[in-house]
VEXDREN-2710 file (C-alpha; in Angstrom, 1 decimal):
% VEXDREN-2710
k/r/px/py/pz
1/UNK/-46.1/8.6/56.6
2/UNK/-45.8/5.3/58.1
3/UNK/-42.9/4.6/55.9
4/UNK/-40.8/7.3/56.5
5/UNK/-41.5/7.2/60.1
6/UNK/-40.2/3.4/60.0
7/UNK/-37.0/4.4/58.0
8/UNK/-33.9/3.1/59.7
9/UNK/-31.8/6.2/61.1
10/UNK/-28.1/6.6/60.2
11/UNK/-25.4/5.2/62.0
12/UNK/-24.7/8.9/63.3
13/UNK/-28.1/9.4/64.6
14/UNK/-28.2/6.0/66.1
15/UNK/-25.1/6.4/67.9
16/UNK/-26.5/9.9/69.4
17/UNK/-29.7/7.7/70.5
18/UNK/-27.5/5.1/72.0
19/UNK/-25.3/8.0/73.8
20/UNK/-28.6/9.5/75.0
21/UNK/-29.9/6.5/76.4
22/UNK/-26.2/5.3/77.7
23/UNK/-25.8/8.5/79.8
24/UNK/-29.3/8.6/81.1
25/UNK/-29.0/5.3/82.4
26/UNK/-25.7/5.7/83.8
27/UNK/-26.8/8.6/86.0
28/UNK/-29.9/6.7/87.0
29/UNK/-27.8/3.5/88.0
30/UNK/-25.2/5.7/89.5
31/UNK/-28.0/7.1/91.7
32/UNK/-29.2/3.9/92.5
33/UNK/-26.1/1.8/93.3
34/UNK/-24.7/4.7/95.1
35/UNK/-27.3/4.1/97.7
36/UNK/-26.5/0.4/97.9
37/UNK/-22.9/1.0/98.4
38/UNK/-23.6/3.7/101.3
39/UNK/-26.3/1.2/102.7
40/UNK/-23.2/-1.3/103.0
41/UNK/-20.6/1.2/104.3
42/UNK/-22.0/3.9/106.4
43/UNK/-25.9/4.1/106.6
44/UNK/-26.1/1.5/109.4
45/UNK/-24.2/3.8/111.6
46/UNK/-25.9/7.2/110.5
47/UNK/-29.5/6.3/110.7
48/UNK/-29.5/2.9/112.6
49/UNK/-26.9/3.5/115.2
50/UNK/-28.7/1.9/118.1
51/UNK/-28.4/-1.6/116.4
52/UNK/-25.8/-4.1/116.3
53/UNK/-23.5/-3.8/113.4
54/UNK/-24.7/-6.6/111.4
55/UNK/-28.3/-5.8/112.5
56/UNK/-27.8/-2.1/111.4
57/UNK/-26.7/-3.4/108.2
58/UNK/-29.7/-5.4/107.7
59/UNK/-31.9/-2.5/108.6
60/UNK/-29.9/-0.1/106.0
61/UNK/-30.3/-2.9/103.2
62/UNK/-34.1/-3.1/104.4
63/UNK/-34.3/0.7/103.0
64/UNK/-32.2/-0.5/100.1
65/UNK/-35.0/-3.1/99.3
66/UNK/-37.9/-0.6/99.5
67/UNK/-36.7/1.1/96.5
68/UNK/-37.2/-2.1/94.7
69/UNK/-40.8/-2.2/96.0
70/UNK/-41.5/0.7/94.2
71/UNK/-40.1/-0.3/90.9
72/UNK/-43.4/-2.3/89.6
73/UNK/-45.3/0.8/90.4
74/UNK/-43.0/2.8/88.3
75/UNK/-43.0/0.1/85.5
76/UNK/-46.7/0.1/85.5
77/UNK/-47.2/4.1/85.4
78/UNK/-44.3/4.7/83.1
79/UNK/-45.1/1.8/81.1
80/UNK/-48.8/2.9/80.7
81/UNK/-48.0/6.5/79.7
82/UNK/-44.8/5.6/77.7
83/UNK/-47.0/3.4/75.3
84/UNK/-49.7/6.1/75.0
85/UNK/-47.6/9.6/75.0
86/UNK/-44.0/8.0/73.8
87/UNK/-40.6/6.7/75.2
88/UNK/-38.9/10.2/75.1
89/UNK/-41.4/12.4/77.6
90/UNK/-41.1/9.6/80.2
91/UNK/-37.4/9.2/80.1
92/UNK/-36.9/12.8/80.8
93/UNK/-39.1/12.5/83.8
94/UNK/-37.5/9.6/85.2
95/UNK/-34.2/11.2/85.1
96/UNK/-35.7/14.3/87.0
97/UNK/-37.3/12.2/89.8
98/UNK/-34.2/10.1/90.3
99/UNK/-31.7/12.8/90.4
100/UNK/-33.8/14.8/92.7
101/UNK/-34.2/12.1/95.1
102/UNK/-30.6/11.3/95.1
103/UNK/-29.6/15.0/95.6
104/UNK/-32.0/15.3/98.5
105/UNK/-30.4/12.2/100.4
106/UNK/-27.2/14.1/100.4
107/UNK/-29.2/16.9/102.3
108/UNK/-30.8/14.6/104.7
109/UNK/-30.4/15.2/108.6
110/UNK/-29.1/11.8/110.3
111/UNK/-30.2/9.9/113.2
112/UNK/-28.1/12.1/115.7
113/UNK/-29.9/15.1/114.4
114/UNK/-33.6/14.4/114.0
115/UNK/-34.0/10.9/115.5
116/UNK/-36.3/8.3/114.2
117/UNK/-37.4/10.9/111.3
118/UNK/-34.0/10.4/109.5
119/UNK/-34.7/6.8/108.3
120/UNK/-38.2/7.6/107.4
121/UNK/-37.2/10.4/105.4
122/UNK/-34.4/8.0/104.0
123/UNK/-37.0/5.5/103.1
124/UNK/-39.4/7.9/101.1
125/UNK/-36.5/9.3/99.1
126/UNK/-35.6/5.6/98.5
127/UNK/-39.1/4.8/97.2
128/UNK/-38.9/7.9/94.7
129/UNK/-35.7/6.5/93.4
130/UNK/-37.2/2.9/92.8
131/UNK/-40.2/4.3/91.0
132/UNK/-38.3/6.4/89.0
133/UNK/-35.9/3.4/87.9
134/UNK/-38.7/1.2/87.4
135/UNK/-39.9/3.5/84.5
136/UNK/-36.3/4.0/83.0
137/UNK/-35.3/0.8/82.1
138/UNK/-37.7/0.0/79.8
139/UNK/-37.9/3.3/78.1
140/UNK/-34.2/3.6/77.6
141/UNK/-33.9/0.1/75.8
142/UNK/-36.7/0.6/73.6
143/UNK/-35.7/3.7/72.6
144/UNK/-32.6/2.1/71.1
145/UNK/-34.2/-1.4/70.2
146/UNK/-37.0/0.9/68.1
147/UNK/-34.4/2.8/66.1
148/UNK/-31.9/-0.1/65.0
149/UNK/-32.5/-2.7/62.7
150/UNK/-32.8/-6.4/63.5
151/UNK/-29.4/-7.6/62.4
152/UNK/-27.4/-5.5/64.9
153/UNK/-30.3/-4.9/67.6
154/UNK/-28.7/-7.0/70.1
155/UNK/-25.5/-5.0/70.0
156/UNK/-27.0/-1.6/69.8
157/UNK/-29.6/-2.3/72.8
158/UNK/-26.9/-3.7/74.8
159/UNK/-25.3/-0.2/75.1
160/UNK/-28.0/1.1/77.5
161/UNK/-27.4/-2.0/79.8
162/UNK/-24.0/-0.8/80.1
163/UNK/-25.5/1.9/81.9
164/UNK/-25.6/-0.4/85.1
165/UNK/-21.8/-1.3/85.2
166/UNK/-21.1/2.3/84.4
167/UNK/-23.3/3.6/87.1
168/UNK/-21.5/1.2/89.3
169/UNK/-18.1/2.1/88.2
170/UNK/-19.0/5.8/88.8
171/UNK/-20.4/5.2/92.2
172/UNK/-17.9/2.9/93.4
173/UNK/-15.1/4.9/92.0
174/UNK/-16.4/8.0/93.7
175/UNK/-16.8/6.5/97.0
176/UNK/-13.3/4.7/96.6
177/UNK/-11.8/8.1/96.1
178/UNK/-13.3/9.6/99.0
179/UNK/-12.6/6.6/101.5
180/UNK/-9.1/6.8/100.1
181/UNK/-8.7/10.5/100.7
182/UNK/-10.6/11.0/104.0
183/UNK/-10.4/9.5/107.3
184/UNK/-13.4/7.1/108.3
185/UNK/-14.5/10.1/110.8
186/UNK/-14.8/12.6/108.0
187/UNK/-16.3/10.5/105.6
188/UNK/-18.8/9.4/108.2
189/UNK/-19.6/13.0/109.4
190/UNK/-19.8/14.6/105.9
191/UNK/-17.8/13.1/103.1
192/UNK/-20.7/10.5/102.2
193/UNK/-22.8/13.3/101.0
194/UNK/-20.7/14.6/98.4
195/UNK/-21.3/11.8/95.9
196/UNK/-25.3/12.2/96.3
197/UNK/-24.9/16.0/95.8
198/UNK/-22.9/15.7/92.6
199/UNK/-26.0/13.8/91.1
200/UNK/-27.5/17.4/90.6
201/UNK/-24.7/18.1/87.8
202/UNK/-24.9/14.5/86.5
203/UNK/-28.7/15.1/85.8
204/UNK/-28.5/18.6/84.1
205/UNK/-26.0/16.9/81.7
206/UNK/-28.2/13.8/81.0
207/UNK/-31.2/16.0/80.4
208/UNK/-29.2/18.4/78.1
209/UNK/-28.3/14.9/76.1
210/UNK/-31.8/13.2/76.5
211/UNK/-33.7/16.1/75.2
212/UNK/-31.9/16.2/71.9
213/UNK/-33.0/12.8/70.4
214/UNK/-36.2/11.9/68.6
215/UNK/-39.0/9.6/69.4
216/UNK/-38.8/6.1/68.4
217/UNK/-40.0/5.7/64.6
218/UNK/-41.6/2.5/65.5
219/UNK/-43.6/4.1/68.1
220/UNK/-44.8/6.9/66.1
221/UNK/-45.9/4.5/63.4
222/UNK/-47.7/2.2/65.7
223/UNK/-49.5/5.2/67.2
224/UNK/-50.6/6.6/63.7
225/UNK/-51.9/2.9/63.1
226/UNK/-53.9/2.7/66.7
227/UNK/-55.2/6.1/66.0
228/UNK/-56.7/4.9/62.5
229/UNK/-58.2/1.6/64.2
230/UNK/-59.7/3.8/67.0
231/UNK/-61.4/6.1/64.5
232/UNK/-62.6/3.1/62.3
233/UNK/-64.0/1.3/65.5
234/UNK/-65.3/4.7/66.9
235/UNK/-64.2/3.5/70.4
236/UNK/-61.4/3.6/72.9
237/UNK/-58.1/1.6/72.7
238/UNK/-57.7/-1.0/75.3
239/UNK/-54.9/0.2/78.2
240/UNK/-51.8/-1.2/77.5
241/UNK/-51.6/-3.1/80.9
242/UNK/-54.9/-4.9/79.9
243/UNK/-53.5/-5.7/76.3
244/UNK/-50.4/-7.1/78.0
245/UNK/-52.1/-9.4/80.6
246/UNK/-54.4/-10.5/77.8
247/UNK/-51.9/-11.3/74.8
248/UNK/-48.5/-11.6/76.3
249/UNK/-48.8/-12.9/79.9
250/UNK/-46.7/-15.9/79.0
251/UNK/-44.1/-13.5/77.8
252/UNK/-44.3/-11.6/81.2
253/UNK/-43.8/-14.6/83.3
254/UNK/-40.8/-15.7/81.0
255/UNK/-39.1/-12.2/81.5
256/UNK/-39.7/-12.3/85.2
257/UNK/-38.1/-15.9/85.4
258/UNK/-35.2/-14.8/83.1
259/UNK/-34.6/-12.1/85.6
260/UNK/-34.0/-14.2/88.7
261/UNK/-30.6/-15.1/88.4
262/UNK/-29.4/-12.1/86.7
263/UNK/-30.9/-9.8/89.3
264/UNK/-29.9/-11.9/92.5
265/UNK/-26.3/-12.8/91.3
266/UNK/-25.7/-9.0/90.6
267/UNK/-26.5/-8.0/93.9
268/UNK/-24.7/-10.5/95.6
269/UNK/-21.8/-10.0/93.8
270/UNK/-21.7/-6.1/93.9
271/UNK/-23.7/-5.2/96.9
272/UNK/-23.4/-8.0/99.5
273/UNK/-19.8/-8.6/98.7
274/UNK/-18.7/-5.3/100.6
275/UNK/-20.6/-6.9/103.7
276/UNK/-19.1/-10.4/103.2
277/UNK/-15.4/-9.2/102.2
278/UNK/-15.2/-7.0/105.4
279/UNK/-17.0/-9.1/108.0
280/UNK/-16.1/-12.7/107.0
281/UNK/-13.1/-12.2/105.2
282/UNK/-11.6/-9.6/107.1
283/UNK/-10.6/-7.5/104.1
284/UNK/-10.8/-3.6/104.1
285/UNK/-13.6/-1.7/102.7
286/UNK/-10.9/-0.2/100.3
287/UNK/-9.9/-3.4/99.0
288/UNK/-13.4/-4.8/98.3
289/UNK/-14.4/-1.2/96.8
290/UNK/-11.2/-1.5/94.4
291/UNK/-12.3/-5.1/93.4
292/UNK/-15.8/-3.9/92.4
293/UNK/-14.2/-0.9/90.6
294/UNK/-12.1/-3.1/88.4
295/UNK/-14.7/-5.6/87.8
296/UNK/-17.1/-3.2/86.8
297/UNK/-14.9/-1.9/84.2
298/UNK/-14.5/-5.2/82.7
299/UNK/-18.2/-5.8/82.9
300/UNK/-18.8/-2.6/81.1
301/UNK/-16.6/-4.0/78.3
302/UNK/-17.8/-7.3/77.7
303/UNK/-21.5/-6.5/77.6
304/UNK/-21.6/-5.2/74.3
305/UNK/-19.5/-8.3/73.2
306/UNK/-22.2/-10.6/74.5
307/UNK/-25.0/-8.3/72.9
308/UNK/-23.2/-8.7/69.6
309/UNK/-22.7/-12.4/69.9
310/UNK/-26.6/-12.9/70.6
311/UNK/-27.0/-11.2/67.1
312/UNK/-25.0/-14.1/65.6
313/UNK/-26.2/-17.1/67.7
314/UNK/-29.5/-16.0/69.4
315/UNK/-30.7/-14.5/72.6
316/UNK/-31.1/-17.8/74.3
317/UNK/-27.9/-19.3/73.9
318/UNK/-26.1/-16.4/75.2
319/UNK/-28.6/-15.9/78.2
320/UNK/-28.3/-19.6/79.1
321/UNK/-24.4/-19.3/79.2
322/UNK/-24.8/-16.6/81.7
323/UNK/-27.2/-18.4/83.9
324/UNK/-25.6/-21.6/84.0
325/UNK/-22.1/-19.9/84.5
326/UNK/-23.2/-17.9/87.5
327/UNK/-24.9/-20.7/89.3
328/UNK/-21.6/-22.8/88.8
329/UNK/-19.3/-19.8/89.8
330/UNK/-21.0/-19.5/93.3
331/UNK/-18.8/-21.9/95.2
332/UNK/-15.5/-20.8/93.7
333/UNK/-16.8/-17.1/94.3
334/UNK/-16.7/-17.4/97.9
335/UNK/-13.8/-19.8/98.0
336/UNK/-11.7/-17.1/96.3
337/UNK/-12.7/-14.5/98.8
338/UNK/-12.0/-16.8/101.6
339/UNK/-8.5/-16.7/100.5
340/UNK/-8.5/-13.2/101.9
341/UNK/-6.2/-11.8/99.0
342/UNK/-7.1/-8.9/96.6
343/UNK/-6.1/-11.1/93.8
344/UNK/-8.7/-13.8/94.8
345/UNK/-11.3/-11.3/95.5
346/UNK/-10.9/-9.6/92.2
347/UNK/-11.2/-12.8/90.3
348/UNK/-14.3/-13.7/92.0
349/UNK/-16.2/-10.6/91.2
350/UNK/-14.7/-10.4/87.6
351/UNK/-15.7/-13.8/86.5
352/UNK/-19.1/-13.5/88.2
353/UNK/-19.6/-10.1/86.6
354/UNK/-18.7/-11.6/83.0
355/UNK/-21.3/-14.6/83.3
356/UNK/-24.0/-11.8/84.6
357/UNK/-23.0/-9.6/81.5
358/UNK/-24.1/-12.8/79.4
359/UNK/-27.6/-12.7/80.8
360/UNK/-27.9/-8.8/80.9
361/UNK/-26.8/-8.0/77.3
362/UNK/-29.2/-9.7/75.4
363/UNK/-31.8/-9.1/77.9
364/UNK/-32.7/-5.7/76.4
365/UNK/-33.5/-6.9/72.7
366/UNK/-34.8/-10.2/74.0
367/UNK/-37.6/-8.4/76.4
368/UNK/-38.2/-5.9/73.5
369/UNK/-38.8/-8.3/71.0
370/UNK/-41.3/-10.4/73.1
371/UNK/-44.1/-7.5/73.1
372/UNK/-46.0/-5.7/70.5
373/UNK/-45.3/-1.9/69.9
374/UNK/-47.9/-0.5/71.7
375/UNK/-47.7/-2.5/74.8
376/UNK/-43.9/-3.2/74.7
377/UNK/-43.0/-0.4/77.4
378/UNK/-45.4/-2.0/79.6
379/UNK/-44.7/-5.4/78.8
380/UNK/-41.0/-5.0/79.1
381/UNK/-41.2/-2.9/82.1
382/UNK/-43.6/-5.1/83.9
383/UNK/-41.6/-8.4/83.3
384/UNK/-38.4/-6.9/84.2
385/UNK/-39.4/-4.7/87.4
386/UNK/-41.7/-7.0/89.0
387/UNK/-39.1/-9.8/89.1
388/UNK/-36.9/-7.3/90.8
389/UNK/-39.2/-7.3/94.0
390/UNK/-38.5/-10.9/94.3
391/UNK/-35.1/-11.0/93.0
392/UNK/-32.9/-8.0/93.6
393/UNK/-34.9/-6.4/96.5
394/UNK/-34.2/-9.1/98.8
395/UNK/-31.1/-10.5/97.6
396/UNK/-28.6/-8.5/100.1
397/UNK/-30.9/-9.0/102.7
398/UNK/-31.4/-12.7/102.3
399/UNK/-27.5/-13.1/101.8
400/UNK/-26.7/-10.9/105.0
401/UNK/-29.5/-13.1/107.1
402/UNK/-27.9/-16.4/105.9
403/UNK/-24.6/-15.4/106.7
404/UNK/-25.6/-14.1/110.2
405/UNK/-27.4/-17.4/110.9
406/UNK/-25.2/-19.9/109.4
407/UNK/-21.9/-18.1/109.6
408/UNK/-21.2/-19.8/106.2
409/UNK/-21.3/-18.8/102.5
410/UNK/-22.8/-22.2/101.5
411/UNK/-26.6/-21.2/101.9
412/UNK/-25.9/-17.9/99.9
413/UNK/-24.2/-20.2/97.1
414/UNK/-27.2/-22.6/97.2
415/UNK/-29.7/-19.5/97.1
416/UNK/-27.9/-18.1/94.0
417/UNK/-28.0/-21.8/92.4
418/UNK/-31.7/-22.0/93.0
419/UNK/-32.1/-18.8/91.0
420/UNK/-30.0/-20.0/88.2
421/UNK/-32.2/-23.0/87.8
422/UNK/-35.4/-21.0/87.5
423/UNK/-33.8/-18.8/84.8
424/UNK/-32.7/-21.7/83.0
425/UNK/-36.2/-23.2/82.9
426/UNK/-37.7/-19.8/81.9
427/UNK/-35.4/-19.4/78.9
428/UNK/-35.8/-22.9/77.8
429/UNK/-39.4/-22.2/77.4
430/UNK/-39.0/-18.7/75.5
431/UNK/-39.3/-18.6/71.8
432/UNK/-35.9/-17.4/70.1
433/UNK/-36.6/-13.6/68.9
434/UNK/-33.5/-12.4/67.2
435/UNK/-34.8/-12.3/63.9
436/UNK/-38.0/-10.5/64.5
437/UNK/-38.9/-7.2/63.1
438/UNK/-40.2/-4.8/65.9
439/UNK/-42.5/-3.0/63.5
440/UNK/-44.5/-6.2/62.6
441/UNK/-44.9/-7.4/65.9
442/UNK/-48.4/-6.9/67.0
443/UNK/-50.8/-8.4/69.4
444/UNK/-53.4/-11.2/68.1
445/UNK/-56.6/-9.2/67.4
446/UNK/-59.2/-10.0/70.0
447/UNK/-62.4/-12.2/68.3
448/UNK/-64.6/-9.3/68.7
449/UNK/-62.1/-6.6/67.4
450/UNK/-62.3/-5.2/64.1
451/UNK/-60.0/-6.4/61.5
452/UNK/-56.6/-4.4/61.0
453/UNK/-56.7/-1.5/58.5
454/UNK/-55.2/-2.6/55.1
455/UNK/-51.4/-1.2/54.4
456/UNK/-52.9/1.4/52.3
457/UNK/-55.1/2.8/54.6
458/UNK/-52.6/3.0/57.3
459/UNK/-50.4/5.2/55.4
460/UNK/-53.2/7.6/54.4
END
């Protein structure tokens, strides 16, 4: 049974699994990024109308950051049950939670209708979004990583990562189309609700596809082995979280450090840019949205290329190219935006996202390869999502506050450069993982634990 469970899938079935993960993550990131774009464009007026414009933007970004605060909790809960019950069941639940919360945001009354209750309700739904996304990422990348083979794992596992730019592309495209076709007053009155309500249709499509795939064969084999060990020891298996902190605490810290530059740079480039381009560079909302739209399409295209390159030269070299590149790019990034031309803005965002892709593409395989199968969902999710609280969550807030205080982009550039240095240090300390067989990565047995069952006993 273990042998058959570990048999590699055909290319056709692997593509179906990749498609299921990609479509699901695209929908979830669409929902998440839609909120970020709306926070930069209209939520300050709809939910915080009594504040100064920049203060209102800060408050709307604060509700945006709340979603990140819930992501570690989602990582803990989904990681625990994903390592116990399987990847597929939890991915279906995360999609339902995210889609339901996003659809509900489209129905929310604004401050003009219910007063202070409006931002409270908005914050609660944002918490649900963050909780769902905290569990989504780990399951989606593991489902692909554990189905594929080591030789091309970086390439195949990078496809769920393209769900982020695809979701950004979809969210920005819908908003860009609406702002181009509608007046500002109509968009502010009711047009902003349309992209949130569209989430309901997308979730139905995503569920149909996600329910059609099989559970990870690596997980099935590991579960069978765990049951055998449990029976032999006549005791309960340790919780995945406890096992992660015991055997993989160093890998969790490395994953958190590796995410700092990747997470911070992404939200500065795609979310804060909508504020900076309009308030500091005097560009229109439509111009900024169009630049992010085109750059996101290029971002989508380069991620699998970086993933494939990580299969050839390793996860660490590709990741370091991205971390160093995004740090060096920050001063030219803002200088190009300050030129107040669409061409300069487009180059700034595109190059920034290309460097980001060099970190984001190998990340799925890199983090998956760090952890043992029966604690992989927990380990990868905890490392990724706990970092988001310190990285992506406050990034637009910090960048907006620095702009308000210093009236300059220099402190923002230094902020991203500091994050890049942390990431470089973390990746340098990591071990190269590209040749690892996921089915062979198991935690080191505890001193008082019984020896692992022999191979013939595992397949009995």
